[in-house]
C-alpha positions in Angstrom: 0.0 0.0 0.0 2.9 2.3 0.7 4.1 1.9 -2.9 0.6 2.5 -4.2 0.4 5.9 -2.4 3.8 6.9 -3.5 3.0 6.2 -7.2 -0.3 7.9 -6.9 1.3 11.0 -5.3 3.9 11.1 -8.0 1.2 11.1 -10.7 -0.7 14.0 -9.1 2.5 16.0 -8.7 3.5 15.5 -12.3 0.0 16.5 -13.5 0.2 19.7 -11.4 3.6 20.6 -12.7 2.4 20.5 -16.3 -0.5 22.9 -15.3 1.9 25.2 -13.6 4.0 25.6 -16.7 0.9 26.2 -18.8 -0.6 28.9 -16.6 2.8 30.5 -16.3 3.1 30.8 -20.1 -0.5 32.1 -20.6 -0.3 35.0 -18.2 2.9 36.9 -19.1 2.5 40.2 -17.1 2.1 38.7 -13.7 4.7 36.2 -14.7 7.2 38.9 -15.6 6.8 40.5 -12.3 7.2 37.2 -10.5 10.4 36.5 -12.5 11.8 39.9 -11.6 11.1 39.4 -7.9 12.5 35.8 -8.0 15.6 36.9 -9.8 16.2 39.6 -7.2 15.7 37.1 -4.5 18.1 34.6 -6.0 20.7 37.3 -6.6 20.5 38.5 -3.0 20.6 34.9 -1.6 23.3 33.7 -3.9 21.2 30.7 -5.1 21.5 29.6 -8.7 19.6 26.4 -8.7 16.0 25.4 -8.9 14.1 24.7 -5.8 10.6 24.0 -4.4 7.9 26.2 -2.9 5.2 24.5 -0.9 6.3 21.2 -2.4 6.1 22.4 -6.0 9.1 22.7 -8.3 10.5 26.2 -9.2 12.5 26.1 -12.4 15.8 27.8 -13.1 15.5 31.5 -13.9 17.0 30.9 -17.3 14.4 28.2 -18.0 11.7 30.5 -16.8 12.7 33.3 -19.1 13.0 31.0 -22.1 9.5 29.8 -21.4 8.3 33.4 -21.5 10.2 33.9 -24.7 8.0 31.3 -26.3 9.7 27.9 -25.9 7.0 25.3 -25.7 6.5 22.9 -22.8 7.1 20.0 -25.2 10.5 21.3 -26.0 11.5 21.3 -22.4 10.2 17.8 -21.9 12.1 16.6 -25.0 15.3 18.1 -23.5 14.8 16.3 -20.3 14.2 13.0 -22.1 17.1 13.3 -24.4 19.6 14.8 -22.0 21.6 17.9 -22.4 24.5 18.5 -24.8 26.8 18.4 -21.8 25.6 14.9 -20.9 26.2 13.7 -24.4 29.7 15.1 -24.4 30.4 13.5 -21.1 29.3 10.1 -22.6 31.6 10.6 -25.5 34.5 11.4 -23.2 33.9 8.4 -21.0 36.6 6.1 -22.1 35.6 3.4 -19.7 32.5 2.5 -21.6 32.5 -0.2 -24.2 30.4 -0.3 -27.3 27.4 -2.0 -25.7 27.2 0.6 -22.9 27.4 3.4 -25.5 24.1 2.1 -26.9 22.5 2.5 -23.5 22.2 -1.3 -22.9 24.1 -2.9 -20.0 26.9 -5.3 -20.7 26.1 -8.7 -19.2 28.9 -10.5 -21.2 26.4 -12.3 -23.4 27.7 -14.2 -26.4 25.2 -12.3 -28.7 24.0 -9.1 -26.8 21.6 -8.2 -29.7 20.0 -11.6 -30.5 17.9 -12.2 -33.6 14.7 -12.0 -31.7 15.6 -8.8 -29.9 16.0 -7.2 -33.2 12.5 -8.1 -34.2 11.0 -6.1 -31.4 9.8 -2.5 -31.5 11.4 0.2 -29.3 8.9 -0.3 -26.3 9.2 -4.1 -26.4 13.0 -3.9 -26.4 12.7 -2.0 -23.1 10.7 -4.8 -21.6 13.3 -7.3 -23.0 16.1 -5.4 -21.2 14.1 -5.3 -18.0 13.7 -9.1 -18.1 17.4 -9.4 -18.8 18.2 -7.2 -15.8 16.0 -9.5 -13.6 17.6 -12.6 -14.9 21.1 -11.3 -14.0 19.7 -10.0 -10.7 19.3 -13.6 -9.3 16.0 -13.1 -7.5 15.8 -9.3 -7.9 12.3 -8.1 -8.6 12.0 -5.7 -11.6 9.0 -3.5 -12.4 8.2 -3.9 -16.1 7.0 -1.3 -18.5 4.0 -3.5 -19.4 0.8 -4.7 -17.9 0.1 -7.2 -20.6 0.9 -10.8 -19.3 0.8 -12.4 -22.7 3.3 -9.8 -24.0 5.6 -10.4 -21.0 5.4 -14.2 -21.5 6.3 -13.8 -25.2 9.2 -11.5 -24.6 10.6 -13.7 -21.8 10.8 -16.6 -24.3 12.5 -14.3 -26.8 15.1 -13.6 -24.1 15.7 -17.3 -23.4 15.7 -18.3 -27.1 18.3 -15.6 -27.9 20.6 -16.4 -24.9 21.6 -20.0 -24.1 24.1 -18.5 -21.7 21.2 -17.7 -19.3 20.9 -21.2 -18.0 19.9 -20.6 -14.3 16.2 -19.7 -14.9 13.3 -22.1 -15.1 10.3 -19.8 -15.6 9.2 -16.7 -13.7 6.6 -15.2 -11.4 4.7 -11.9 -11.7 3.6 -9.6 -8.9 0.8 -7.3 -9.7 -0.1 -4.0 -8.0 -3.7 -2.9 -8.3 -5.6 0.3 -7.6 -9.4 0.4 -7.5 -9.5 -3.0 -9.1 -7.2 -2.0 -12.0 -3.7 -3.4 -12.5 -1.3 -0.4 -12.5 2.1 -2.2 -12.4 3.6 -5.7 -12.8 6.9 -6.8 -11.4 9.0 -9.7 -12.8 11.1 -12.2 -10.9 12.8 -15.2 -12.5 12.5 -18.6 -10.9 16.1 -19.9 -10.3 17.4 -23.4 -10.7 20.6 -22.5 -9.0 22.3 -19.8 -6.9 24.4 -17.0 -8.3 27.5 -18.7 -6.9 26.6 -22.0 -8.5 26.0 -20.2 -11.8 29.4 -18.5 -11.5 31.1 -22.0 -11.1 29.3 -23.3 -14.1 30.3 -20.3 -16.2 34.0 -21.0 -15.3 33.5 -24.7 -16.3 31.8 -23.8 -19.6 34.4 -21.1 -20.4 37.3 -23.5 -20.0 35.7 -25.9 -22.5 34.7 -23.2 -24.9 38.1 -21.6 -24.9 39.7 -24.8 -26.1 37.0 -25.2 -28.8 37.6 -21.7 -30.0 41.3 -22.1 -30.2 40.9 -25.0 -32.6 37.9 -23.4 -34.4 39.9 -20.3 -35.1 41.4 -21.6 -38.3 38.0 -21.8 -39.9 37.4 -18.6 -41.9 34.0 -19.3 -43.5 30.6 -19.4 -41.9 30.1 -22.9 -43.3 33.4 -24.1 -41.7 32.6 -22.6 -38.3 29.1 -24.0 -38.3 30.2 -27.5 -39.3 33.0 -27.5 -36.8 30.6 -26.6 -34.0 28.1 -29.2 -35.2 30.7 -31.9 -35.3 32.0 -30.9 -31.8 28.6 -31.2 -30.2 27.8 -34.5 -31.8 31.2 -36.1 -31.0 31.4 -34.8 -27.4 27.8 -35.4 -26.3 25.8 -38.5 -25.5 22.1 -38.4 -25.6 20.6 -39.0 -22.2 17.0 -40.2 -22.5 14.7 -39.1 -19.7 16.9 -36.1 -18.7 14.1 -33.5 -19.3 15.4 -31.3 -16.5 18.9 -31.2 -17.8 18.4 -29.3 -21.0 21.0 -26.5 -21.1 24.6 -25.8 -22.0 25.8 -27.0 -18.6 24.7 -30.6 -19.4 26.7 -30.5 -22.7 29.9 -28.7 -21.7 29.9 -29.9 -18.1 28.7 -33.5 -18.3 28.8 -34.4 -22.0 25.2 -35.7 -21.7 22.0 -34.1 -22.6 18.8 -34.1 -24.6 17.7 -32.0 -27.7 17.3 -28.7 -25.8 20.8 -29.0 -24.4 22.3 -30.0 -27.8 20.6 -27.0 -29.5 21.5 -24.5 -26.8 25.1 -25.6 -26.9 25.3 -25.3 -30.7 23.7 -21.9 -30.6 26.2 -20.8 -27.9 29.3 -22.0 -29.9 28.0 -20.2 -33.0 27.3 -17.0 -31.2 30.8 -17.1 -29.7 32.1 -17.2 -33.3 29.9 -14.3 -34.4 27.2 -16.3 -36.1 23.6 -15.6 -35.5 21.5 -18.5 -34.2 18.2 -19.1 -32.5 16.8 -22.2 -30.6 13.2 -23.1 -31.6 10.8 -25.8 -30.4 8.4 -28.1 -32.1 7.7 -31.8 -32.5 8.7 -34.8 -34.5 5.9 -35.7 -37.0 6.4 -39.4 -36.8 5.5 -39.7 -33.1 4.5 -36.2 -31.9 7.3 -36.0 -29.4 8.6 -32.5 -28.4 11.9 -31.5 -29.9 14.3 -28.6 -30.2 16.6 -27.5 -33.0 18.1 -24.3 -34.4 17.9 -21.6 -37.1 21.3 -20.3 -38.1 22.5 -17.6 -40.5 25.4 -18.4 -42.9 26.7 -16.0 -45.4 23.6 -13.8 -45.0 21.1 -16.7 -45.6 19.0 -18.6 -43.0 19.0 -22.4 -42.6 17.4 -24.9 -40.2 19.8 -27.3 -38.5 19.2 -30.2 -36.1 22.4 -31.1 -34.2 20.7 -33.8 -32.1 19.9 -35.7 -35.3 23.6 -35.5 -36.1 24.0 -38.3 -33.7 23.9 -41.7 -35.6 21.5 -43.0 -32.9 18.8 -40.8 -34.5 19.4 -42.0 -38.1 16.2 -42.7 -40.0 15.7 -45.7 -42.2 17.5 -49.1 -42.2 21.1 -49.8 -41.2 23.6 -52.6 -41.4 26.3 -50.4 -40.0 28.8 -50.9 -37.2 29.0 -47.2 -36.3 32.4 -45.5 -36.4 33.2 -43.3 -33.4 33.7 -40.3 -35.6 30.5 -40.7 -37.7 28.3 -37.6 -37.9 25.0 -37.6 -39.8 24.3 -34.4 -41.9 20.8 -35.1 -43.1 19.6 -32.0 -41.2 22.6 -29.8 -41.6 21.6 -26.3 -43.0 18.5 -27.5 -44.7 15.5 -25.6 -46.1 12.0 -25.2 -44.7 10.8 -27.8 -47.2 13.4 -30.4 -46.3 13.0 -30.2 -42.6 9.2 -30.1 -42.7 9.1 -33.7 -43.9 10.1 -34.8 -40.4 9.8 -31.7 -38.1 6.8 -29.5 -37.2 7.7 -26.0 -35.9 5.5 -24.9 -32.9 7.0 -21.5 -32.4 5.8 -18.1 -31.2 8.8 -16.6 -32.8 8.7 -14.7 -36.2 11.4 -16.9 -37.9 12.8 -16.1 -41.3 12.2 -18.2 -44.4 14.9 -20.8 -45.1 15.2 -21.3 -48.9 19.0 -21.3 -49.6 21.0 -24.4 -50.2 24.6 -23.2 -50.8 25.7 -24.1 -47.2 23.9 -27.4 -47.0 26.4 -30.1 -46.2 25.8 -32.2 -49.3 25.8 -29.2 -51.7 28.9 -27.6 -50.2 30.8 -30.8 -50.1 29.7 -31.7 -53.7 28.1 -34.9 -52.4 24.6 -34.0 -53.7 23.8 -36.0 -56.8 21.3 -35.2 -59.5 22.5 -38.1 -61.7 24.8 -41.1 -61.6 28.4 -39.8 -61.4 31.1 -42.2 -60.2 33.8 -39.7 -60.7 32.3 -37.4 -58.1 31.5 -40.3 -55.9 35.2 -41.4 -56.1 36.3 -37.8 -55.2 34.1 -37.9 -52.1 35.7 -41.2 -51.0 39.2 -39.7 -51.7 38.3 -36.7 -49.6 37.1 -39.0 -46.8 40.4 -41.0 -46.9 42.4 -37.7 -46.8 40.5 -36.8 -43.6 41.3 -40.3 -42.1 37.6 -41.4 -42.3 36.2 -44.7 -43.4 32.8 -43.4 -44.3 31.1 -41.2 -46.8 27.6 -39.6 -46.8 25.7 -39.0 -50.0 22.3 -37.4 -50.9 20.2 -37.7 -54.0 18.0 -35.3 -55.8 14.9 -37.4 -56.1 13.3 -40.7 -55.0 13.8 -42.4 -58.4 17.6 -41.7 -58.5 18.0 -42.6 -54.9 16.4 -46.1 -55.4 18.4 -46.7 -58.6 21.7 -45.8 -57.0 20.9 -47.9 -53.9 20.3 -50.9 -56.1 23.3 -50.3 -58.3 25.9 -49.5 -55.6 24.7 -51.7 -52.8 22.6 -54.5 -54.1 24.8 -55.0 -57.2 28.1 -54.2 -55.3 29.3 -51.5 -57.8 30.4 -49.5 -54.8 33.5 -51.6 -54.4 34.8 -50.7 -57.9 34.4 -47.0 -57.1 36.1 -47.4 -53.6 39.1 -49.3 -55.0 39.7 -46.8 -57.8 39.5 -44.0 -55.1 42.2 -45.6 -53.0 40.5 -47.9 -50.6 42.6 -51.0 -50.2 41.8 -54.1 -52.3 41.6 -56.1 -49.1 38.5 -54.1 -48.1 35.7 -56.3 -49.5 32.8 -55.5 -47.0 30.8 -52.5 -46.3 27.9 -51.5 -44.0 25.5 -48.7 -44.7 22.7 -46.5 -43.4 20.0 -45.5 -45.9 17.1 -43.2 -45.5 14.4 -42.8 -48.1 12.8 -39.8 -46.3 16.0 -37.7 -46.5 17.3 -39.5 -49.7 20.7 -40.1 -48.1 23.1 -43.0 -48.1 26.0 -43.4 -45.7 28.5 -46.0 -46.8 31.0 -47.4 -44.3 34.0 -49.6 -45.2 35.6 -51.8 -42.6 
């Protein structure tokens, strides 16, 4: 109740102040006399600042005179909102502020301070976004929001979480409402915490140690494709899927324990990409085959957007039939930088986020690696096998343009054993006379493994 009265009193005071300026401007003769008397008083007392009379603000003499000269009230309010020229110069001369602080936003050390979803908001919504950020980094601190719309608050909260996988210590939030005469006049936001600030600090150190090692090796990759692929491979090869770990879905589980589920896989990939300057977002939906909930990513490469599912990069999630003895270094690229049309065959997006269209194919794994086939081509197939051998791999992954070609090549290469001729010409030893494979008709892919 104390806070209610305080806010209500402020409202009345502000309203009265606007009327005071207005009356002062309309009646200039009494005002000139008042100004003269006030100036004399200030001169005699040595005061040069504004003050209060009976609780009401008295402006600077210079401000008073400029008002009489015809300056509008709106001009003064604009000056107060924007700040004075002196304040701007002070900001420019403040060498201790970094780029983020110069924009007026606090620096929380986030991998991507201006996430994709933040940039989709209007000016007022960005203020709420930043207030929620402040609350998340306040570890239990209650923050009053510039919104009384609970649906808007919920949406923006999820924008914050989807933009920032490095906020891993929250698991929802609570709202506190203040009402006056049955009407909500303010809402305060407090995140629900899954760990203390001290625990979060320890996890940050653990994660940073892992990520620094990753970045040191990733630094040699200069293209967006190379950086995305290296992060994708790293997550797949350093993480085991932990079924039933629904409460363990964040970057801590991947970088700290090496075990997670889809949300953790996606968050970790997003974080590694953001640390390399690549924009990425985690989204949620379901797998069409069984309706189970699932998480994956949107990523931007070379100015184009793609969808990418790093969890399905694990061979354990391979579709279709398999005779394979899985190599330890096998990574499945069926959902690496794919289009909306390709991923929609298996995934259904259930997102409140305004996500961009994904139509490009240049940074799709199979297109980029020249392992996408529109026709039979044993020369290109041989080159793909040579490239695998050069990388010390005993497997190659291929994709076909249509169902007819896919079935034809599966029959020719596998059923009729023509793959051995191509393998031997490419440099696979003549003593290798057995293969295993993973084939998927839905993604039109074939992974051939030689033993």
